[in-house]
Structures are given as C-alpha cells and as structure tokens.
C-alpha positions in Angstrom: 132.8 -75.1 32.8 135.3 -72.3 32.9 138.6 -72.5 31.3 142.0 -72.8 33.0 144.1 -70.5 31.1 147.9 -70.8 31.3 149.1 -67.3 32.1 152.5 -67.9 30.6 150.9 -67.9 27.1 149.9 -64.2 27.7 152.6 -62.5 29.6 152.0 -59.0 28.3 148.2 -59.1 28.4 148.2 -60.6 31.9 150.7 -58.2 33.4 148.9 -55.2 31.8 145.4 -56.5 32.7 146.3 -56.8 36.4 147.6 -53.3 36.4 144.8 -51.8 34.6 142.1 -53.7 36.5 143.6 -52.7 39.8 143.5 -49.0 38.7 140.0 -49.2 37.3 138.4 -51.1 40.2 140.3 -49.2 42.9 142.0 -52.3 44.3 144.9 -51.9 46.7 148.1 -53.8 46.2 147.6 -57.3 47.5 143.8 -57.2 47.3 142.5 -60.8 46.7 140.1 -60.0 43.9 139.3 -61.7 40.6 141.0 -58.9 38.7 144.3 -60.0 40.2 144.0 -63.7 39.2 146.0 -63.1 35.9 143.0 -64.1 33.8 142.5 -61.6 31.0 138.8 -61.0 30.2 136.9 -62.0 27.1 135.0 -59.5 24.9 131.8 -59.9 22.9 130.7 -57.0 20.8 127.2 -57.2 19.4 126.6 -54.5 16.8 123.3 -53.8 14.9 123.1 -51.8 11.7 121.2 -48.6 11.5 119.5 -49.0 14.8 118.1 -46.0 16.6 118.2 -45.3 20.2 114.4 -45.3 20.3 114.2 -48.9 19.1 115.9 -50.2 22.2 112.4 -50.3 23.7 111.6 -53.4 21.7 114.8 -55.2 22.9 113.9 -56.0 26.5 116.2 -59.0 26.9 119.1 -57.0 25.7 118.2 -54.2 28.1 117.9 -56.8 31.1 121.0 -58.9 30.3 123.4 -56.2 29.3 122.1 -52.7 30.4 120.5 -53.6 33.7 123.3 -56.1 34.4 126.0 -53.6 33.7 126.2 -49.9 32.5 124.1 -47.8 30.2 125.7 -44.9 28.5 122.9 -42.4 28.0 124.9 -39.9 25.9 126.8 -42.1 23.3 127.3 -40.9 19.8 128.9 -41.9 16.5 131.2 -39.5 14.9 130.2 -40.2 11.3 126.7 -41.6 11.1 127.4 -43.9 8.1 128.0 -47.6 8.2 131.6 -47.9 6.9 133.2 -44.8 8.5 131.4 -45.6 11.9 132.8 -49.2 11.8 136.3 -47.9 10.9 136.3 -45.7 14.0 135.2 -48.7 16.2 138.2 -50.7 14.8 140.8 -47.9 15.0 139.8 -45.7 17.9 140.2 -42.7 15.5 138.1 -40.1 14.1 137.6 -40.4 10.2 140.0 -37.5 9.4 142.7 -39.7 11.1 141.8 -43.2 9.8 140.9 -41.8 6.3 137.7 -43.8 5.9 135.5 -41.0 4.6 132.7 -42.8 2.7 131.0 -46.2 2.2 132.9 -47.0 -0.9 136.2 -46.1 -2.8 138.0 -44.0 -3.5 137.3 -42.0 -0.4 136.2 -44.8 1.8 135.1 -48.4 2.0 137.1 -51.4 3.3 139.8 -50.5 0.8 140.5 -47.1 2.6 141.1 -48.9 6.0 144.6 -49.6 7.0 143.9 -53.3 8.0 147.4 -53.7 9.6 146.4 -51.4 12.4 143.1 -52.4 13.9 141.7 -53.6 17.3 141.8 -57.2 16.0 145.5 -56.9 15.2 146.4 -55.4 18.6 144.4 -57.9 20.6 145.7 -60.9 18.5 149.3 -59.6 19.0 148.6 -59.6 22.8 147.5 -63.3 22.7 143.8 -63.0 22.1 141.8 -65.4 19.8 139.7 -63.0 17.6 136.6 -63.7 15.6 134.1 -61.9 13.3 130.7 -63.2 12.5 128.6 -61.1 9.9 129.3 -57.8 8.3 132.7 -56.1 8.5 132.1 -53.0 6.5 131.1 -51.8 3.1 133.4 -52.7 0.2 134.6 -55.9 1.7 132.3 -57.8 -0.5 133.9 -56.6 -3.7 137.5 -56.7 -2.2 139.9 -59.4 -3.3 141.1 -59.6 0.3 140.3 -62.7 2.1 140.7 -62.7 5.9 142.1 -59.4 7.0 145.2 -59.3 9.3 144.5 -60.0 13.0 141.6 -62.2 12.8 141.9 -65.9 14.1 138.5 -67.0 12.9 136.4 -65.5 10.2 132.8 -65.7 9.1 132.7 -62.5 7.1 129.9 -61.4 4.7 130.9 -61.3 1.1 127.3 -60.2 0.1 125.9 -57.0 1.6 122.7 -56.7 3.4 121.0 -60.1 2.6 118.9 -61.8 5.1 118.7 -65.0 3.0 121.0 -66.2 0.4 124.1 -64.7 1.6 127.8 -65.6 1.2 130.2 -66.0 4.1 133.9 -66.3 3.7 134.9 -69.1 6.2 137.8 -71.4 6.8 136.4 -73.8 4.3 136.0 -71.2 1.6 133.0 -69.2 0.4 129.7 -70.7 1.7 126.2 -69.7 0.6 123.5 -69.9 3.2 119.9 -70.2 2.0 118.4 -69.3 -1.4 119.0 -66.0 -3.0 115.5 -66.1 -4.3 113.9 -67.1 -1.0 110.5 -65.8 -0.2 111.1 -64.4 3.4 107.4 -64.4 4.0 107.3 -68.2 3.6 110.9 -69.4 3.5 111.7 -73.0 2.5 114.7 -72.9 4.8 113.8 -70.5 7.8 116.9 -71.7 9.7 119.2 -69.9 7.2 117.9 -66.5 8.3 121.1 -64.5 8.8 120.4 -63.3 12.4 119.8 -66.8 13.6 122.8 -68.2 11.6 125.1 -65.6 13.3 123.8 -66.3 16.7 124.3 -70.0 16.2 127.9 -69.4 15.1 128.4 -67.1 18.1 127.2 -69.8 20.5 129.4 -72.4 18.9 132.4 -70.0 19.1 131.8 -69.5 22.8 131.4 -73.2 23.5 134.7 -74.1 21.6 136.7 -71.2 23.0 135.6 -71.6 26.6 138.0 -74.7 27.1 140.9 -73.1 25.2 143.7 -71.3 27.0 143.6 -68.0 25.3 141.0 -65.2 26.0 138.8 -64.3 23.1 137.4 -61.3 21.4 134.2 -61.8 19.2 132.5 -59.3 17.0 128.9 -60.3 16.2 127.7 -58.0 13.4 124.1 -58.4 12.6 122.4 -56.9 9.5 119.2 -56.0 11.3 117.6 -53.6 11.2 119.2 -52.4 7.9 117.2 -52.7 4.8 118.0 -55.9 2.8 117.2 -58.6 0.3 115.6 -60.8 -0.9 112.3 -59.2 -1.7 109.4 -61.5 -2.1 107.9 -62.4 -5.5 105.9 -59.6 -7.2 102.6 -61.3 -6.5 103.3 -61.2 -2.7 102.1 -58.1 -0.9 104.4 -57.3 2.0 105.1 -54.1 3.9 108.7 -55.1 4.2 109.5 -55.1 0.5 112.6 -53.0 0.1 113.0 -52.8 3.9 114.4 -54.9 6.8 113.4 -58.5 6.7 112.1 -60.0 9.9 112.4 -63.7 10.7 109.2 -65.5 9.7 108.2 -66.1 13.3 108.2 -62.2 13.8 106.6 -61.3 10.5 103.6 -59.6 11.9 105.2 -58.2 14.9 104.7 -54.4 15.3 102.7 -54.3 12.0 100.3 -51.7 13.5 102.9 -49.8 15.4 102.7 -46.0 14.7 105.8 -43.8 14.2 107.3 -42.3 17.3 105.7 -39.0 18.3 108.2 -36.2 17.8 108.0 -32.5 17.1 110.6 -32.9 14.5 108.5 -35.5 12.5 107.4 -33.8 9.3 108.9 -30.5 10.7 106.8 -27.5 10.0 109.5 -25.0 9.2 112.7 -25.9 7.5 113.8 -22.3 6.8 116.6 -22.6 9.3 118.1 -25.7 7.7 120.7 -26.0 5.0 119.7 -25.7 1.4 119.8 -29.4 0.8 117.1 -29.9 3.3 115.2 -26.5 3.3 113.2 -27.3 0.2 112.2 -30.9 1.3 108.4 -31.4 0.6 106.0 -31.7 3.3 105.3 -35.4 3.9 102.1 -36.7 2.6 100.0 -39.2 4.5 101.1 -41.8 1.8 104.7 -41.0 2.4 104.3 -41.3 6.1 102.7 -44.7 5.7 105.7 -45.8 3.6 108.1 -44.6 6.3 106.0 -46.4 9.0 106.4 -49.6 7.0 110.3 -49.0 7.1 110.0 -48.4 10.8 107.8 -51.5 11.7 109.8 -53.8 9.6 113.1 -52.6 11.5 111.4 -53.3 14.8 110.3 -56.8 13.8 113.8 -57.7 12.5 115.3 -56.6 15.8 113.3 -59.4 17.7 115.7 -62.1 16.4 118.6 -59.9 17.6 117.1 -59.7 21.1 116.7 -63.6 21.1 120.3 -63.8 19.9 121.6 -61.8 22.8 119.8 -64.1 25.1 121.4 -67.1 23.5 124.9 -65.5 23.7 124.6 -64.6 27.3 123.1 -68.0 28.1 126.1 -69.7 26.4 128.6 -67.6 28.5 126.7 -68.7 31.6 126.6 -72.4 30.7 130.4 -72.3 29.9 131.3 -70.4 33.1 132.6 -67.5 31.1 130.0 -64.8 31.9 131.7 -63.4 34.9 135.0 -62.8 33.0 133.5 -61.5 29.8 132.7 -57.9 28.7 129.5 -57.9 26.6 129.1 -54.7 24.6 125.9 -53.9 22.6 125.7 -50.9 20.2 124.8 -49.8 16.7 126.9 -48.4 13.9 124.6 -45.4 13.5 121.0 -44.4 13.7 118.4 -43.6 11.2 115.7 -41.1 10.1 112.0 -41.9 10.0 110.5 -38.5 8.8 112.3 -36.3 11.3 113.1 -32.9 9.7 111.2 -34.4 6.7 114.1 -36.7 5.9 112.5 -39.8 4.4 115.3 -42.2 4.5 119.1 -42.2 5.5 121.3 -41.2 8.3 124.2 -39.0 7.3 123.1 -35.9 9.2 124.4 -34.7 12.6 120.9 -34.6 14.1 120.1 -36.8 17.2 118.2 -39.4 15.4 121.3 -40.4 13.3 124.1 -39.8 15.7 122.8 -40.7 19.2 122.8 -44.5 19.5 122.6 -47.2 22.2 125.6 -48.4 24.2 125.4 -50.9 27.1 128.3 -52.8 28.6 128.4 -55.5 31.2 131.6 -57.2 32.6 134.1 -57.6 35.4 134.0 -54.7 38.0 130.9 -53.1 36.4 128.1 -52.6 39.0 124.7 -53.7 37.7 122.3 -50.8 37.0 125.0 -48.2 36.3 124.2 -45.2 34.3 126.8 -42.9 32.7 125.9 -39.4 31.7 129.2 -38.3 30.4 129.4 -37.8 26.6 130.9 -40.8 24.9 131.5 -41.8 21.3 132.3 -44.8 19.1 136.0 -43.7 19.1 136.0 -44.8 22.8 135.2 -48.4 22.2 138.7 -49.6 21.0 140.5 -47.7 23.8 138.1 -49.2 26.3 138.7 -52.8 25.1 142.5 -52.1 25.1 142.3 -50.7 28.5 140.5 -53.8 29.9 142.6 -56.3 28.0 146.1 -54.7 28.5 146.7 -54.8 24.8 148.5 -51.8 23.1 147.3 -49.8 20.0 149.7 -49.4 17.2 148.4 -46.0 16.3 147.3 -42.9 18.4 143.9 -43.2 20.0 141.5 -40.3 19.6 139.1 -41.8 22.1 139.4 -42.6 25.8 138.7 -45.7 27.9 135.0 -45.7 29.3 135.9 -47.9 32.3 136.8 -45.0 34.6 133.6 -43.2 33.6 131.5 -46.0 35.1 133.1 -45.2 38.5 132.3 -41.5 38.1 129.3 -41.3 35.8 128.5 -37.6 36.0 130.0 -35.3 33.4 133.5 -34.2 34.5 135.7 -34.2 31.5 134.5 -31.1 29.7 133.8 -33.5 26.9 132.9 -32.6 23.3 132.2 -35.0 20.4 133.3 -34.2 16.8 131.0 -35.2 14.1 133.6 -35.7 11.4 132.1 -36.3 7.9 133.2 -35.5 4.4 130.3 -33.0 3.9 130.1 -31.2 7.3 132.1 -30.9 10.5 130.2 -30.4 13.8 130.9 -30.3 17.6 128.5 -31.4 20.2 128.7 -30.9 24.0 126.2 -31.3 26.8 124.4 -28.1 25.7 125.1 -27.1 22.2 125.6 -28.6 18.8 127.2 -26.5 16.1 127.8 -27.5 12.5 129.7 -26.0 9.6 128.8 -27.4 6.0 131.2 -27.3 3.2 130.0 -29.6 0.4 127.8 -29.0 -2.7 124.6 -27.0 -2.1 125.2 -26.7 1.6 128.7 -25.0 1.3 129.0 -22.2 3.9 125.8 -23.1 5.7 126.0 -23.2 9.6 123.6 -24.5 12.2 123.6 -24.0 16.0 121.2 -25.6 18.5 120.7 -25.0 22.2 119.8 -28.5 23.3 118.6 -27.4 26.7 115.9 -25.4 25.1 115.5 -27.2 21.8 116.3 -30.9 22.2 114.5 -31.8 18.9 116.8 -29.3 16.9 113.9 -27.3 15.4 115.3 -23.9 15.5 118.9 -23.0 14.5 120.3 -20.0 16.4 123.1 -19.4 13.9 121.8 -16.0 13.1 120.7 -15.1 16.6 123.0 -12.3 18.0 122.2 -13.4 21.5 124.3 -16.5 20.8 127.2 -14.7 19.1 129.7 -15.4 21.8 128.6 -19.0 22.1 128.9 -19.5 18.4 132.4 -18.0 18.2 133.6 -20.2 21.1 132.1 -23.3 19.5 133.7 -22.4 16.1 137.1 -22.1 17.7 136.7 -25.4 19.5 135.6 -27.0 16.2 138.5 -25.6 14.4 140.9 -27.4 16.8 139.0 -30.7 17.0 138.6 -31.1 13.1 142.4 -31.5 12.9 143.1 -33.1 16.3 145.1 -36.3 16.7 145.4 -38.6 19.7 145.5 -36.8 23.0 144.6 -33.5 21.5 141.1 -34.9 20.6 140.3 -35.5 24.3 141.9 -32.4 26.0 140.0 -31.2 29.2 139.4 -27.6 29.9 142.5 -26.1 31.6 141.3 -25.2 35.1 142.6 -25.7 38.5 141.8 -24.6 42.1 144.3 -22.4 43.8 144.3 -21.5 47.5 144.6 -17.7 48.1 145.3 -15.3 51.0 147.4 -15.8 54.1 146.9 -18.1 57.0 146.1 -21.2 55.0 144.0 -23.6 57.0 144.7 -21.9 60.3 141.7 -19.5 60.0 138.0 -20.3 60.1 137.7 -19.9 56.3 140.0 -21.0 53.4 140.0 -18.7 50.4 140.3 -20.3 47.0 140.0 -19.2 43.3 139.7 -20.9 39.9 142.6 -20.3 37.6 143.9 -21.7 34.3 143.7 -20.9 30.6 140.0 -21.5 30.4 139.0 -19.7 33.5 137.8 -16.7 31.6 135.1 -18.9 29.9 133.4 -20.0 33.1 129.7 -19.1 33.3 128.8 -20.9 36.5 130.9 -22.7 39.2 129.7 -24.9 42.0 132.0 -25.6 45.0 131.3 -28.6 47.2 133.0 -30.7 49.9 131.8 -34.3 49.9 128.1 -34.6 48.9 127.2 -31.2 50.3 127.3 -28.0 48.1 129.1 -25.0 49.7 128.6 -22.3 47.0 127.4 -21.5 43.6 128.9 -18.6 41.7 127.4 -17.2 38.4 129.7 -14.2 37.9 133.5 -13.3 38.0 135.6 -13.6 39.9 134.9 -17.3 40.6 136.3 -17.6 44.0 135.1 -18.6 47.5 135.7 -18.6 51.2 135.1 -22.0 52.4 134.6 -23.2 56.0 137.8 -24.8 57.1 135.9 -27.4 59.2 134.0 -28.4 56.1 137.1 -28.9 53.9 139.5 -30.4 56.3 140.6 -33.9 55.2 138.0 -33.7 52.4 138.5 -33.1 48.7 136.9 -29.9 47.4 135.1 -30.5 44.2 134.4 -28.0 41.6 131.8 -28.2 38.8 131.8 -25.6 36.1 129.8 -24.8 32.9 131.8 -23.0 30.3 130.4 -20.4 27.8 130.7 -22.9 25.0 128.5 -25.4 26.9 131.2 -27.8 28.1 130.7 -29.1 31.7 133.8 -30.1 33.6 134.6 -31.2 37.2 137.9 -31.0 39.1 139.2 -30.4 42.6 141.9 -30.8 45.2 142.4 -31.5 48.9 143.0 -28.1 50.6 143.5 -28.9 54.2 144.9 -32.4 55.4 144.2 -31.4 58.9 143.6 -28.4 61.1 147.0 -26.8 61.8 
C-alpha cells in the first residue's frame, strides 16, 4: 500500500523535486511522468563499516536488488579512509579540510568536531522529510553527552561502539541494552539480539510505519559489519573470529576455508619505494598470513546477515508500495587492508584497498543495469540526495550530484578526487595517483603511481625523470584542491571548441580548434559526431577539418586526455543546417 502524501505539507521540497526530476530525467514540460506527480522520493542509505570492494562478491542479493536494479559506480572513492572523517563527509558533502573532522576522536576529530547544526539530516528535515538513523553514527558519539543530534526525527543510535551483542542504543524510550555484553557469539543464548538482525528489523518496522505517513522519509541503516567487534568468546572457546568481526551464529562457518584474495600487492616483495613508516615492514610469515585470513573470513561471514538485511529492506519497500519511489543506496565508509603492501591491519592509506569502495544506487529514473565509469566520491552522496529531494544545503558542497552521471556514464568531467587526511594529501584521477606526506616519519615523502601500467601500486614513479612533467602538473593540481571550497573542488578543465577559418558551414569541411586555459595540457584529443569518430590527434595543434555533412545538425563531441591524467569531454553544435 503506497501512501497518499499531501503535497501542501512540503511546498519547497515538492516544487524543487519536480524541477530537478524534470532536468535529470530529460522530461519536457507537461510530460505525464511520475517525476511530475509532486511526490518527493524516499531515501534509504545502507552503509557497512570497513567493507572492501572485493567483498561485494559475497553479497549477491545486494548486487541483484540494488546494483542490477539500478546503477553501479565502478570508480567510487572515500576522501579519508577512516570511519569518522568518512561519515562526516557523507553527512556534510564536504572534504575533511572544510568540515574539520580530521580524526576518529577529539581533539582533531570524532563526533565532537562535527557541526551537527549543518548536516544532511538537518537540511532534509527542514525541507519536510522524516529522518531516521539505525546503528552507528560515528566515533565519539558513544562518549558524548549529546542525545539526539539536530535534524533527526527518529533515533536508534549506538552508544557503545562496535559490539555485535550487548550493545546500547539511545532511543525514544531512553537507553536500551540489546543482548548480553558477555554473550558467547559462537553459541548465543539470544541469537535474535545480533546487531545486524536487530537493525534490519528496526528498518523494516520504520518502513512499514512511515509508508502510511504523509511525509517522505530518509533512513540511514548503519551496520557494524564487517568491522571487528565484541564480545569475544570465553577463553576456553577456540574461534577464528576472536578479535575480529562476529558473524551471526547461522553463518559461523561460512567462508571458513576461503583463501585471501590473490594480488601482486599481497606481502609485496619490494617496499623500497614506499614511505618510511611502511618501508621497514617485515615480510609476512605464514603464521601472520593465517591470522590475516581469519580476519578476512570472519568479515565475509559477518556480511551474510547484511545481504539478508538488504533483501528484507527491499521486500518491505515492495510490500508497502514504496519501492518505485525510493532511492536505495549501498556503500561502505572505507575499505581495509588484508596484507597488501605488507599492511596487516587498518585502512588509513591512499592505496586502492582502503579508498576504493562499493557504491550502488537504485531509484526513480535510474535504468536497471547502469554502470558509471566517472570518478566519484563520498562527498557526492549528500549533493545527490539533495538534488533528488529538492532540499537545500546550509553550507557549500564540495561534491556534485551523481544523478546526471547516470545519464552520461563515461568520464567527461575531468574529475579528480582529493584524498584529504591529517597525515598526507593525495590526488587521484583516471590514470594517476600522487601523494605528499607531511606527518611524523613520512614527512616529505612523495609517491606517484601510473594506474594504467601499475594498478596494484607496486612501483612509485616519484623519482622517475620520465614522469617529471606529470608529477609537477599533479602537484600543482593537489596544491589547489587541498584548500578548495565548494565549486572550486569540482572545477572542470577549461576547454572549448572554436570554429576557425572563413566560410563557416558553406564549405565541404568545417575547421575547428580546441582553446581554453587548459588547452596547452592536452596530450590526446578525439573528435566525434554522434557515435562515429572523425579524428584522433596526439600532437599540437589540436585542430581538425570536419566534413560538413557529418556535423550538420549534430553536436560535435570532443574527448581529451590531459598531461596530468584527467579525462574530459565537451562539445558544441557547429552547423544547424547547410547554409
């Protein structure tokens, strides 16, 4: 049963949503589409904790119900691969140097560093949304005297970090403890109190209650899995998951014999190109690799209840008639290392295993099976939700809405992602990642990887003179991004197509050239009209003579690769008709 919302309750959200939806979906004025029914969409964000992109293979229902039913973002990154700063970027749409959450705990970070008066929940609630959280907010909230932060209509927030049994939730009735803090997870007396299952049940209840309410809703379901957590079993119980993630008892033996993923970076042979804090890491012994494998297999097993939870959430949306009008977003706050580059445990490095995480979105106007190759980041999540809802942020947004990218999934923006931590700054585009370290032992160290040739980041090219121009260009871009704000953080390369010569479209060929402030940095340009390529140029000047008959009434599209690795697309219509 779907709700019948009273549009009058949400004038700003409805008006903005109709406008935005028409733009995103390409609807002409007067088109009789669902986007113009003045019914703002719902949002459900399902977030895991420390889940790698590789682990998506053990979440088949999540892939089918969200990814295959919507869009999968193949190049999605977190700007600071650490729980609290990553979640702050999700809630604010800002890089850490702007939202000032720079660590997991005070004084430089934690919940205490977040400006709770300016978050996604506040902006949505102000626009008429009923907002809810189930699970983990961010580090430091458990020790904060703050109850329900501003903007949240319904609250089931963890007041005890990383516990799968015996955890405290602050709710409307006060602080409630679920399960026994000394529970033996290998043989629990109360298996129903397993946190993932509890959070799923609360999410289903939330959907069922809010489906009949007039307001649209936003729900953040924030699971602990696959983060390590308590309680550990009694000393006499032998368990590979002691100190690791805790699976539900029904999944206890799942993946027990699973090997670590095969990767050239696992137990990397030569670390001489890495910063000092990593360079002296010992070669991993068979015993240490076995310990890492236990971490990994327990994580995979803990994700099975998440996969079941996603199924229950989508089933509930279907049963209540809300699925078609709900954006369901699945992601992780950061990745994790499992022996890559000899890193035994943790995540706060810019390497792919920690920063490259899953993102899938299904919802109104998103074609099933869509794949987006453009670079995207967690700073884009809040702008995307604001775009689709019609709500307005109270602070500048560093990210951009992802909805238009689903319509044009190939890289066009010249996008670059800032890895913005308190120990290093790094910039990543489609080809390169370049990092500058400035803390402790690593101060002054730099790394540069050519991802086309070295996707596993084994050999830093920082000292290679053949990459000197690339390094200088990336260092210049990083210097700009590390202090960017709002629109400065998402500037596109400054390029345009200019028609040259005389005669215009009266001749057999139209002459064009690429101009703009960044034209000198082009390494390759491809000219196309419609789906067919017309010319590829690899040296200056980047100009072309294009057949007039091919470009008449057709937009000429240009795709360029810049020296610093950015990929951008732009174009214009040259000839409306043959003169």
